[in-house]
N, CA, C and O atoms as a GROMACS GRO file, in nm:
protein
  460
    1MET      N    1  -1.469  -1.162   0.564
    1MET     CA    2  -1.352  -1.014   0.540
    1MET      C    3  -1.317  -1.025   0.632
    1MET      O    4  -1.236  -1.117   0.635
    2ALA      N    5  -1.337  -0.962   0.758
    2ALA     CA    6  -1.352  -0.885   0.861
    2ALA      C    7  -1.192  -1.019   0.899
    2ALA      O    8  -1.091  -0.963   0.943
    3GLY      N    9  -1.186  -1.124   0.887
    3GLY     CA   10  -1.087  -1.248   0.953
    3GLY      C   11  -0.952  -1.200   0.899
    3GLY      O   12  -0.839  -1.217   0.945
    4GLU      N   13  -1.008  -1.111   0.750
    4GLU     CA   14  -0.924  -1.134   0.670
    4GLU      C   15  -0.852  -1.008   0.674
    4GLU      O   16  -0.733  -0.998   0.646
    5GLU      N   17  -0.944  -0.891   0.716
    5GLU     CA   18  -0.812  -0.747   0.797
    5GLU      C   19  -0.792  -0.786   0.900
    5GLU      O   20  -0.707  -0.698   0.911
    6ARG      N   21  -0.787  -0.836   0.995
    6ARG     CA   22  -0.715  -0.875   1.119
    6ARG      C   23  -0.617  -0.916   1.089
    6ARG      O   24  -0.514  -0.880   1.146
    7THR      N   25  -0.617  -1.004   0.989
    7THR     CA   26  -0.426  -1.070   0.994
    7THR      C   27  -0.365  -1.015   0.916
    7THR      O   28  -0.253  -1.059   0.891
    8LYS      N   29  -0.434  -0.845   0.818
    8LYS     CA   30  -0.348  -0.789   0.772
    8LYS      C   31  -0.224  -0.681   0.802
    8LYS      O   32  -0.228  -0.558   0.797
    9SER      N   33  -0.153  -0.737   0.822
    9SER     CA   34   0.032  -0.595   0.911
    9SER      C   35  -0.080  -0.426   0.833
    9SER      O   36  -0.174  -0.392   0.762
   10ALA      N   37   0.092  -0.353   0.967
   10ALA     CA   38   0.036  -0.291   0.930
   10ALA      C   39   0.063  -0.175   0.815
   10ALA      O   40   0.001  -0.079   0.769
   11GLU      N   41   0.199  -0.244   0.793
   11GLU     CA   42   0.202  -0.274   0.624
   11GLU      C   43   0.157  -0.282   0.578
   11GLU      O   44   0.138  -0.188   0.502
   12LYS      N   45   0.110  -0.353   0.569
   12LYS     CA   46   0.003  -0.425   0.416
   12LYS      C   47  -0.125  -0.367   0.420
   12LYS      O   48  -0.215  -0.422   0.356
   13LEU      N   49  -0.149  -0.261   0.485
   13LEU     CA   50  -0.264  -0.138   0.523
   13LEU      C   51  -0.269  -0.063   0.423
   13LEU      O   52  -0.360  -0.025   0.350
   14ARG      N   53  -0.097  -0.035   0.429
   14ARG     CA   54  -0.071   0.093   0.344
   14ARG      C   55  -0.162   0.150   0.173
   14ARG      O   56  -0.115   0.088   0.077
   15GLY      N   57  -0.242   0.223   0.145
   15GLY     CA   58  -0.248   0.231  -0.040
   15GLY      C   59  -0.406   0.104  -0.005
   15GLY      O   60  -0.475   0.083  -0.105
   16GLU      N   61  -0.458   0.021   0.146
   16GLU     CA   62  -0.547  -0.054   0.095
   16GLU      C   63  -0.718   0.027   0.171
   16GLU      O   64  -0.706   0.094   0.273
   17THR      N   65  -0.787   0.018   0.141
   17THR     CA   66  -0.919   0.008   0.255
   17THR      C   67  -0.966  -0.027   0.352
   17THR      O   68  -1.075  -0.071   0.316
   18ALA      N   69  -0.957  -0.038   0.465
   18ALA     CA   70  -0.987  -0.124   0.608
   18ALA      C   71  -1.102   0.029   0.691
   18ALA      O   72  -1.098   0.151   0.705
   19ARG      N   73  -1.198  -0.098   0.727
   19ARG     CA   74  -1.291  -0.121   0.824
   19ARG      C   75  -1.193  -0.069   1.025
   19ARG      O   76  -1.206  -0.133   1.130
   20PRO      N   77  -1.130   0.027   1.010
   20PRO     CA   78  -1.046  -0.030   1.239
   20PRO      C   79  -1.142  -0.126   1.280
   20PRO      O   80  -1.119  -0.247   1.284
   21THR      N   81  -1.290  -0.053   1.321
   21THR     CA   82  -1.348  -0.205   1.373
   21THR      C   83  -1.311  -0.258   1.365
   21THR      O   84  -1.227  -0.250   1.454
   22ASP      N   85  -1.276  -0.432   1.255
   22ASP     CA   86  -1.227  -0.512   1.231
   22ASP      C   87  -1.088  -0.516   1.274
   22ASP      O   88  -1.066  -0.632   1.308
   23LEU      N   89  -1.003  -0.458   1.286
   23LEU     CA   90  -0.866  -0.448   1.274
   23LEU      C   91  -0.839  -0.500   1.427
   23LEU      O   92  -0.753  -0.579   1.465
   24VAL      N   93  -0.907  -0.454   1.479
   24VAL     CA   94  -0.868  -0.502   1.634
   24VAL      C   95  -1.014  -0.603   1.723
   24VAL      O   96  -1.124  -0.556   1.696
   25ALA      N   97  -1.015  -0.664   1.770
   25ALA     CA   98  -1.097  -0.727   1.913
   25ALA      C   99  -1.117  -0.718   1.976
   25ALA      O  100  -1.036  -0.641   2.027
   26TYR      N  101  -1.194  -0.746   2.049
   26TYR     CA  102  -1.293  -0.718   2.175
   26TYR      C  103  -1.215  -0.862   2.288
   26TYR      O  104  -1.198  -0.956   2.210
   27GLN      N  105  -1.170  -0.904   2.424
   27GLN     CA  106  -1.150  -0.954   2.466
   27GLN      C  107  -1.171  -1.051   2.621
   27GLN      O  108  -1.082  -1.110   2.682
   28ASP      N  109  -1.265  -1.045   2.643
   28ASP     CA  110  -1.297  -1.066   2.792
   28ASP      C  111  -1.154  -1.002   2.891
   28ASP      O  112  -1.033  -1.024   2.891
   29GLY      N  113  -1.264  -0.897   2.984
   29GLY     CA  114  -1.136  -0.921   3.052
   29GLY      C  115  -0.977  -0.860   3.011
   29GLY      O  116  -0.876  -0.898   3.069
   30SER      N  117  -0.979  -0.764   2.902
   30SER     CA  118  -0.892  -0.724   2.872
   30SER      C  119  -0.869  -0.610   2.802
   30SER      O  120  -0.972  -0.575   2.744
   31VAL      N  121  -0.765  -0.528   2.779
   31VAL     CA  122  -0.821  -0.377   2.726
   31VAL      C  123  -0.675  -0.422   2.556
   31VAL      O  124  -0.553  -0.428   2.571
   32VAL      N  125  -0.758  -0.447   2.407
   32VAL     CA  126  -0.617  -0.486   2.342
   32VAL      C  127  -0.596  -0.397   2.252
   32VAL      O  128  -0.692  -0.340   2.198
   33SER      N  129  -0.470  -0.368   2.222
   33SER     CA  130  -0.410  -0.305   2.145
   33SER      C  131  -0.346  -0.294   2.022
   33SER      O  132  -0.271  -0.392   2.017
   34ARG      N  133  -0.332  -0.208   1.887
   34ARG     CA  134  -0.286  -0.253   1.808
   34ARG      C  135  -0.261  -0.137   1.726
   34ARG      O  136  -0.346  -0.082   1.656
   35GLN      N  137  -0.106  -0.092   1.740
   35GLN     CA  138  -0.058   0.031   1.611
   35GLN      C  139  -0.056  -0.052   1.466
   35GLN      O  140  -0.025  -0.164   1.426
   36ILE      N  141  -0.124   0.117   1.394
   36ILE     CA  142  -0.153   0.101   1.289
   36ILE      C  143  -0.047   0.144   1.198
   36ILE      O  144  -0.037   0.101   1.083
   37VAL      N  145   0.024   0.220   1.244
   37VAL     CA  146   0.132   0.322   1.217
   37VAL      C  147   0.191   0.398   1.331
   37VAL      O  148   0.141   0.483   1.404
   38GLY      N  149   0.305   0.349   1.326
   38GLY     CA  150   0.421   0.379   1.449
   38GLY      C  151   0.508   0.519   1.296
   38GLY      O  152   0.502   0.520   1.173
   39THR      N  153   0.572   0.604   1.393
   39THR     CA  154   0.688   0.661   1.317
   39THR      C  155   0.731   0.718   1.420
   39THR      O  156   0.688   0.697   1.534
   40THR      N  157   0.842   0.815   1.381
   40THR     CA  158   0.957   0.938   1.554
   40THR      C  159   0.859   1.049   1.553
   40THR      O  160   0.835   1.102   1.662
   41GLY      N  161   0.784   1.104   1.422
   41GLY     CA  162   0.653   1.202   1.448
   41GLY      C  163   0.560   1.119   1.495
   41GLY      O  164   0.477   1.194   1.443
   42GLY      N  165   0.513   1.059   1.530
   42GLY     CA  166   0.381   1.029   1.601
   42GLY      C  167   0.293   0.897   1.512
   42GLY      O  168   0.315   0.866   1.395
   43THR      N  169   0.172   0.822   1.621
   43THR     CA  170   0.157   0.728   1.638
   43THR      C  171   0.017   0.698   1.595
   43THR      O  172  -0.064   0.789   1.608
   44VAL      N  173  -0.030   0.571   1.540
   44VAL     CA  174  -0.168   0.561   1.520
   44VAL      C  175  -0.187   0.465   1.622
   44VAL      O  176  -0.079   0.419   1.658
   45THR      N  177  -0.335   0.392   1.714
   45THR     CA  178  -0.302   0.280   1.781
   45THR      C  179  -0.444   0.232   1.839
   45THR      O  180  -0.476   0.297   1.938
   46LEU      N  181  -0.567   0.103   1.791
   46LEU     CA  182  -0.623   0.113   1.800
   46LEU      C  183  -0.633   0.042   1.890
   46LEU      O  184  -0.556  -0.049   1.920
   47PHE      N  185  -0.786   0.095   1.976
   47PHE     CA  186  -0.834  -0.049   2.137
   47PHE      C  187  -0.936  -0.149   2.112
   47PHE      O  188  -1.007  -0.161   2.012
   48ALA      N  189  -0.935  -0.203   2.195
   48ALA     CA  190  -1.110  -0.248   2.240
   48ALA      C  191  -1.116  -0.306   2.388
   48ALA      O  192  -1.071  -0.401   2.452
   49PHE      N  193  -1.187  -0.209   2.404
   49PHE     CA  194  -1.225  -0.223   2.556
   49PHE      C  195  -1.276  -0.309   2.641
   49PHE      O  196  -1.266  -0.258   2.753
   50ALA      N  197  -1.338  -0.440   2.650
   50ALA     CA  198  -1.400  -0.548   2.707
   50ALA      C  199  -1.455  -0.384   2.781
   50ALA      O  200  -1.388  -0.282   2.790
   51GLU      N  201  -1.606  -0.410   2.830
   51GLU     CA  202  -1.735  -0.319   2.912
   51GLU      C  203  -1.640  -0.314   3.078
   51GLU      O  204  -1.634  -0.400   3.165
   52GLY      N  205  -1.597  -0.225   3.073
   52GLY     CA  206  -1.578  -0.249   3.242
   52GLY      C  207  -1.428  -0.250   3.279
   52GLY      O  208  -1.405  -0.214   3.395
   53GLU      N  209  -1.295  -0.294   3.182
   53GLU     CA  210  -1.202  -0.221   3.174
   53GLU      C  211  -1.105  -0.068   3.139
   53GLU      O  212  -1.086   0.014   3.049
   54GLU      N  213  -1.092  -0.078   3.182
   54GLU     CA  214  -0.979   0.040   3.231
   54GLU      C  215  -0.807   0.045   3.180
   54GLU      O  216  -0.729  -0.050   3.179
   55LEU      N  217  -0.773   0.215   3.132
   55LEU     CA  218  -0.674   0.246   3.131
   55LEU      C  219  -0.674   0.374   3.308
   55LEU      O  220  -0.746   0.460   3.359
   56SER      N  221  -0.550   0.304   3.332
   56SER     CA  222  -0.531   0.385   3.465
   56SER      C  223  -0.538   0.562   3.492
   56SER      O  224  -0.539   0.624   3.386
   57GLU      N  225  -0.542   0.625   3.581
   57GLU     CA  226  -0.436   0.750   3.481
   57GLU      C  227  -0.323   0.764   3.470
   57GLU      O  228  -0.246   0.682   3.521
   58HIS      N  229  -0.279   0.869   3.404
   58HIS     CA  230  -0.173   0.917   3.380
   58HIS      C  231  -0.122   0.991   3.297
   58HIS      O  232  -0.228   1.021   3.244
   59THR      N  233  -0.012   1.074   3.213
   59THR     CA  234   0.020   1.144   3.168
   59THR      C  235   0.133   1.117   3.017
   59THR      O  236   0.234   1.053   2.989
   60ALA      N  237   0.047   1.202   2.959
   60ALA     CA  238   0.145   1.190   2.804
   60ALA      C  239   0.249   1.317   2.800
   60ALA      O  240   0.219   1.433   2.830
   61PRO      N  241   0.322   1.291   2.776
   61PRO     CA  242   0.421   1.462   2.668
   61PRO      C  243   0.313   1.518   2.572
   61PRO      O  244   0.351   1.628   2.532
   62PHE      N  245   0.213   1.490   2.528
   62PHE     CA  246   0.224   1.516   2.338
   62PHE      C  247   0.004   1.557   2.402
   62PHE      O  248  -0.054   1.509   2.499
   63ASP      N  249  -0.042   1.642   2.312
   63ASP     CA  250  -0.208   1.622   2.289
   63ASP      C  251  -0.199   1.448   2.265
   63ASP      O  252  -0.104   1.370   2.270
   64ALA      N  253  -0.319   1.432   2.243
   64ALA     CA  254  -0.369   1.271   2.217
   64ALA      C  255  -0.508   1.285   2.176
   64ALA      O  256  -0.592   1.359   2.227
   65LEU      N  257  -0.523   1.201   2.074
   65LEU     CA  258  -0.655   1.240   1.999
   65LEU      C  259  -0.690   1.152   2.032
   65LEU      O  260  -0.600   1.068   2.025
   66VAL      N  261  -0.844   1.083   2.099
   66VAL     CA  262  -0.895   0.922   2.112
   66VAL      C  263  -1.060   0.983   1.961
   66VAL      O  264  -1.110   1.091   1.928
   67TYR      N  265  -1.072   0.888   1.936
   67TYR     CA  266  -1.146   0.876   1.828
   67TYR      C  267  -1.269   0.707   1.884
   67TYR      O  268  -1.238   0.588   1.895
   68ILE      N  269  -1.401   0.776   1.904
   68ILE     CA  270  -1.503   0.651   2.006
   68ILE      C  271  -1.487   0.586   1.831
   68ILE      O  272  -1.511   0.649   1.727
   69LEU      N  273  -1.443   0.453   1.843
   69LEU     CA  274  -1.539   0.421   1.689
   69LEU      C  275  -1.687   0.372   1.631
   69LEU      O  276  -1.758   0.393   1.533
   70VAL      N  277  -1.694   0.251   1.817
   70VAL     CA  278  -1.809   0.188   1.841
   70VAL      C  279  -1.781   0.209   2.034
   70VAL      O  280  -1.667   0.179   2.070
   71GLY      N  281  -1.898   0.266   2.170
   71GLY     CA  282  -1.949   0.140   2.214
   71GLY      C  283  -1.948   0.307   2.313
   71GLY      O  284  -2.005   0.413   2.285
   72GLU      N  285  -1.879   0.280   2.403
   72GLU     CA  286  -1.916   0.474   2.484
   72GLU      C  287  -1.831   0.397   2.596
   72GLU      O  288  -1.847   0.282   2.636
   73ALA      N  289  -1.712   0.516   2.647
   73ALA     CA  290  -1.603   0.516   2.685
   73ALA      C  291  -1.614   0.606   2.858
   73ALA      O  292  -1.724   0.565   2.896
   74GLU      N  293  -1.568   0.686   2.954
   74GLU     CA  294  -1.518   0.772   3.031
   74GLU      C  295  -1.422   0.750   3.106
   74GLU      O  296  -1.367   0.674   3.186
   75VAL      N  297  -1.418   0.946   2.995
   75VAL     CA  298  -1.285   0.974   2.988
   75VAL      C  299  -1.265   1.083   3.103
   75VAL      O  300  -1.366   1.147   3.135
   76VAL      N  301  -1.158   1.108   3.160
   76VAL     CA  302  -1.141   1.195   3.301
   76VAL      C  303  -0.982   1.242   3.321
   76VAL      O  304  -0.885   1.189   3.374
   77ILE      N  305  -1.009   1.386   3.244
   77ILE     CA  306  -0.924   1.451   3.248
   77ILE      C  307  -0.948   1.559   3.353
   77ILE      O  308  -1.040   1.633   3.386
   78SER      N  309  -0.792   1.528   3.399
   78SER     CA  310  -0.758   1.630   3.509
   78SER      C  311  -0.931   1.595   3.641
   78SER      O  312  -0.986   1.704   3.659
   79GLY      N  313  -0.968   1.538   3.679
   79GLY     CA  314  -1.094   1.575   3.766
   79GLY      C  315  -1.193   1.528   3.654
   79GLY      O  316  -1.256   1.424   3.674
   80LYS      N  317  -1.212   1.605   3.528
   80LYS     CA  318  -1.326   1.622   3.454
   80LYS      C  319  -1.385   1.514   3.384
   80LYS      O  320  -1.338   1.455   3.287
   81ALA      N  321  -1.496   1.494   3.445
   81ALA     CA  322  -1.547   1.341   3.397
   81ALA      C  323  -1.660   1.351   3.212
   81ALA      O  324  -1.771   1.402   3.201
   82LEU      N  325  -1.574   1.284   3.098
   82LEU     CA  326  -1.617   1.287   2.952
   82LEU      C  327  -1.723   1.163   2.897
   82LEU      O  328  -1.738   1.057   2.958
   83HIS      N  329  -1.764   1.184   2.822
   83HIS     CA  330  -1.854   1.095   2.828
   83HIS      C  331  -1.865   1.052   2.638
   83HIS      O  332  -1.967   1.019   2.577
   84PRO      N  333  -1.724   1.066   2.585
   84PRO     CA  334  -1.766   0.985   2.474
   84PRO      C  335  -1.830   0.873   2.408
   84PRO      O  336  -1.821   0.762   2.463
   85LYS      N  337  -1.898   0.886   2.293
   85LYS     CA  338  -1.994   0.741   2.216
   85LYS      C  339  -1.950   0.739   2.108
   85LYS      O  340  -1.862   0.818   2.077
   86ASP      N  341  -2.024   0.604   1.979
   86ASP     CA  342  -2.011   0.661   1.908
   86ASP      C  343  -1.961   0.794   1.830
   86ASP      O  344  -1.977   0.915   1.849
   87GLY      N  345  -1.897   0.722   1.741
   87GLY     CA  346  -1.844   0.887   1.596
   87GLY      C  347  -1.816   0.984   1.722
   87GLY      O  348  -1.891   1.076   1.691
   88GLU      N  349  -1.762   1.020   1.835
   88GLU     CA  350  -1.752   1.114   1.959
   88GLU      C  351  -1.590   1.154   1.932
   88GLU      O  352  -1.612   1.166   1.812
   89MET      N  353  -1.499   1.173   1.939
   89MET     CA  354  -1.344   1.278   1.981
   89MET      C  355  -1.390   1.335   2.095
   89MET      O  356  -1.495   1.386   2.132
   90VAL      N  357  -1.264   1.306   2.149
   90VAL     CA  358  -1.235   1.389   2.271
   90VAL      C  359  -1.001   1.468   2.286
   90VAL      O  360  -0.918   1.387   2.325
   91ILE      N  361  -0.985   1.521   2.272
   91ILE     CA  362  -0.790   1.574   2.272
   91ILE      C  363  -0.760   1.552   2.354
   91ILE      O  364  -0.794   1.657   2.409
   92MET      N  365  -0.704   1.479   2.452
   92MET     CA  366  -0.645   1.496   2.605
   92MET      C  367  -0.551   1.522   2.621
   92MET      O  368  -0.451   1.451   2.610
   93PRO      N  369  -0.561   1.681   2.666
   93PRO     CA  370  -0.393   1.757   2.633
   93PRO      C  371  -0.258   1.687   2.758
   93PRO      O  372  -0.256   1.640   2.871
   94ALA      N  373  -0.147   1.725   2.631
   94ALA     CA  374  -0.053   1.703   2.710
   94ALA      C  375  -0.053   1.777   2.843
   94ALA      O  376  -0.117   1.878   2.874
   95ASN      N  377   0.068   1.674   2.944
   95ASN     CA  378   0.082   1.659   3.052
   95ASN      C  379  -0.023   1.700   3.161
   95ASN      O  380   0.001   1.764   3.264
   96GLN      N  381  -0.144   1.652   3.118
   96GLN     CA  382  -0.242   1.668   3.223
   96GLN      C  383  -0.319   1.533   3.268
   96GLN      O  384  -0.381   1.492   3.170
   97PRO      N  385  -0.336   1.458   3.370
   97PRO     CA  386  -0.363   1.358   3.380
   97PRO      C  387  -0.516   1.316   3.366
   97PRO      O  388  -0.617   1.333   3.434
   98HIS      N  389  -0.484   1.256   3.250
   98HIS     CA  390  -0.672   1.193   3.236
   98HIS      C  391  -0.628   0.988   3.261
   98HIS      O  392  -0.518   0.935   3.270
   99SER      N  393  -0.729   0.943   3.263
   99SER     CA  394  -0.814   0.756   3.269
   99SER      C  395  -0.885   0.783   3.181
   99SER      O  396  -0.964   0.877   3.173
  100LEU      N  397  -0.854   0.673   3.084
  100LEU     CA  398  -0.990   0.552   2.992
  100LEU      C  399  -1.053   0.517   3.093
  100LEU      O  400  -1.008   0.522   3.208
  101ARG      N  401  -1.190   0.468   3.052
  101ARG     CA  402  -1.288   0.373   3.128
  101ARG      C  403  -1.370   0.372   3.029
  101ARG      O  404  -1.390   0.467   2.954
  102ALA      N  405  -1.446   0.215   3.020
  102ALA     CA  406  -1.539   0.123   2.915
  102ALA      C  407  -1.648   0.092   3.031
  102ALA      O  408  -1.656   0.001   3.114
  103THR      N  409  -1.718   0.192   3.006
  103THR     CA  410  -1.946   0.215   3.060
  103THR      C  411  -1.981   0.065   2.975
  103THR      O  412  -2.016  -0.042   3.026
  104ARG      N  413  -1.958   0.098   2.823
  104ARG     CA  414  -1.977  -0.063   2.716
  104ARG      C  415  -1.867  -0.107   2.676
  104ARG      O  416  -1.775  -0.027   2.690
  105ALA      N  417  -1.841  -0.203   2.634
  105ALA     CA  418  -1.709  -0.220   2.545
  105ALA      C  419  -1.773  -0.090   2.410
  105ALA      O  420  -1.879  -0.059   2.356
  106PHE      N  421  -1.658  -0.059   2.409
  106PHE     CA  422  -1.605   0.010   2.290
  106PHE      C  423  -1.483  -0.001   2.238
  106PHE      O  424  -1.396  -0.074   2.286
  107LYS      N  425  -1.469   0.078   2.130
  107LYS     CA  426  -1.310   0.073   2.016
  107LYS      C  427  -1.306   0.207   2.035
  107LYS      O  428  -1.370   0.286   2.105
  108MET      N  429  -1.218   0.216   1.958
  108MET     CA  430  -1.097   0.380   1.990
  108MET      C  431  -0.999   0.414   1.892
  108MET      O  432  -0.951   0.301   1.900
  109MET      N  433  -0.930   0.466   1.812
  109MET     CA  434  -0.878   0.482   1.807
  109MET      C  435  -0.770   0.592   1.879
  109MET      O  436  -0.843   0.636   1.968
  110LEU      N  437  -0.667   0.649   1.891
  110LEU     CA  438  -0.567   0.660   1.958
  110LEU      C  439  -0.438   0.788   1.877
  110LEU      O  440  -0.320   0.757   1.893
  111VAL      N  441  -0.466   0.912   1.801
  111VAL     CA  442  -0.402   0.926   1.719
  111VAL      C  443  -0.271   1.054   1.862
  111VAL      O  444  -0.315   1.145   1.933
  112MET      N  445  -0.170   1.023   1.857
  112MET     CA  446  -0.062   1.088   1.900
  112MET      C  447   0.056   1.186   1.823
  112MET      O  448   0.168   1.136   1.818
  113ILE      N  449   0.046   1.265   1.789
  113ILE     CA  450   0.202   1.398   1.706
  113ILE      C  451   0.235   1.432   1.778
  113ILE      O  452   0.170   1.493   1.862
  114ARG      N  453   0.409   1.401   1.783
  114ARG     CA  454   0.510   1.411   1.890
  114ARG      C  455   0.572   1.529   1.828
  114ARG      O  456   0.690   1.549   1.859
  115SER      N  457   0.527   1.595   1.763
  115SER     CA  458   0.598   1.743   1.747
  115SER      C  459   0.496   1.864   1.745
  115SER      O  460   0.537   1.979   1.733
   0.00000   0.00000   0.00000
C-alpha cells in the first residue's frame, strides 16, 4: 500500500485516507518535499530529511507550523534551539530567522497559512 500511496497525486488524495509518512520517502543526502495542498490561502507540504541534512536559516512572512511525523530535528528560531521529535510540533513565527536540521532522519508536515 505504501507504494500505491506515494504514487497518488495531491488531487487524488482529496476525499481519501492517507498516511503522511507514506507520501514522501527518504533519499540519502537529500531533503525531499511534496506539496499536498497548495492554494492562495496556504500550503501543506511533507518533507523527508536524511540524517544530517538541513534547511539553512531563512525567514518567512507568515507563521509556519512544523509537525514532526517521525524522527527528530533541531529547529533554531532566532538563535533558540528546539529538538522536536515524533508527534511534536513547533510554530515558527513570521519574520523570525529559523533553520531546520535532521539530528536523525525525520519526516515532517509544514503548514503555512497566508492570511
